[in-house]
N, C-alpha and C positions, 0 to 999 in steps of 0.2 A: 561487298565486303572489303575489297581493296581500298575503296574510297573512304570507308570508315576508319581503316587502319592508318591510311595516309593523313586523314583529318586529325586523328588522335595524336599522331606523331608530330604534326605541324603545330597543334595547340600546345603540346608539352614543350616543344622547342621554343615557341614564342612566349610562353609563360615565364621563362627565365629573364626575358627582356622587360617585363612589366615593372611599373612603379606606381606609386599612389597618385602621382600627378606630375605635371611638367615642372612646376615651381616648388615642389615639396622635397626636392632632393636634399640629402644630408651633405653639408659642406664642412670642410675643416674650419675651426674657429681661429682666425688670424690673431686674436688677442690672447690666445692661450699658449703662445710661444714663450718658452723660458729662455733666459740668457745663459749662455755657456760661460764657464769660468775662463778668464784670459789665459792665453798660453804663457808659460814661464820658460825662459831660456835657462837651461841648466848651466852651472858653472863649468868652465873649461879647465879641467885639472892638468891639461898638457901645457898650459902657459907657464913660462918661466919669467922671473923678474928681469928687467933690462940690466945689462952689464954696465958697470961704472964707466963713464966717459962717452957713452953712446948718446947721440942726440935724442931728446925726448920726443914723443909722438905729438905732444901738444904744440910744438913749434911750427907745425904746418899751418899755412894761411888758409883758413877754412873757406873764405870767399873765393880765393883763386882755385882751390880744389873743387868747389862746387861749380864754378864756371867751366873748368876743364871737364868735369863729369858731364855737364849738360851739353856743351858745344864742342868738346874734343880739342881744346887748345886753339892756338892761332892757325888759321888755314892759309895755305899757299895762295897767292894771288896769281891770276892768269896773266899772260903777257899783255893782253889788251887792257886789263884793269890797271896793271902797273904802269903802262904807258900813259893812260888817262890821268892817273894820279901824279905822275912826273910832269906832264904838261900843265896840270893845274897848280903846280908849285908846292908839292908835298914837302920838299926839303927846306923851303923858306917859311913855312907856317909857324906862327908863334904858338907854343904849347898851351898857354893859358888864355887864348883869345876868346873862348866861349864864355869865360867868366866875365870878361870886361865888355863883350858885345851886348849882353843883356842888361847892362847898367843903363838906367834912364838918362844919365848925364852924358853918355857916350854918343857923339854924333859921328856916324860912319859915312853918311852921304848928305850932301846939301839937298834937303827935302823940298825946299821952296815954301813960300808963304801959304799957299792954298792947302798943300798936303799937311803942313804943320798945324793949320787951323782945324782941319778935319780930325786929325789925331787928338788935338787938345780939346775938342768939343765935348761938352758934358754929355753923359749917357742919358738917353730919354726913351720914351715909348714910341716915338715917331708920330705923335698926334700933331705936332707943330711943324712937320717937315714940309718943305715947299720945293718944287722943281721949276726951273725956268729954262727956256731954250732961247738961244740967240737967234734973232730974226734979221 
């Protein structure tokens, strides 16, 4: 009798876990999602118009404000970095040198004939490339 009651209790407990099949489960439909209305910022009634003579808020340089927001403004250099920059000649650097160094007409170093020929060679796919070794 105890076994019959135990078996009936076990069957009733397990019947709650049953389903019609392993792959027949009811899933939510991902295409039935509706879009919510966008959030609206209510007007701030506590704001007052600017007083005459005060600088306008549009006079702020937006690129500088963005850089300061991202990187926190100019960082202090360590003693080692400052010494390396001083040894490299930071005080004698020409401010616009990067603009003129990239100019094709600017010759900053005597490159030599072989290097100049390699740089001036036409671009190709490498099919006609030859290598020679001195013997």
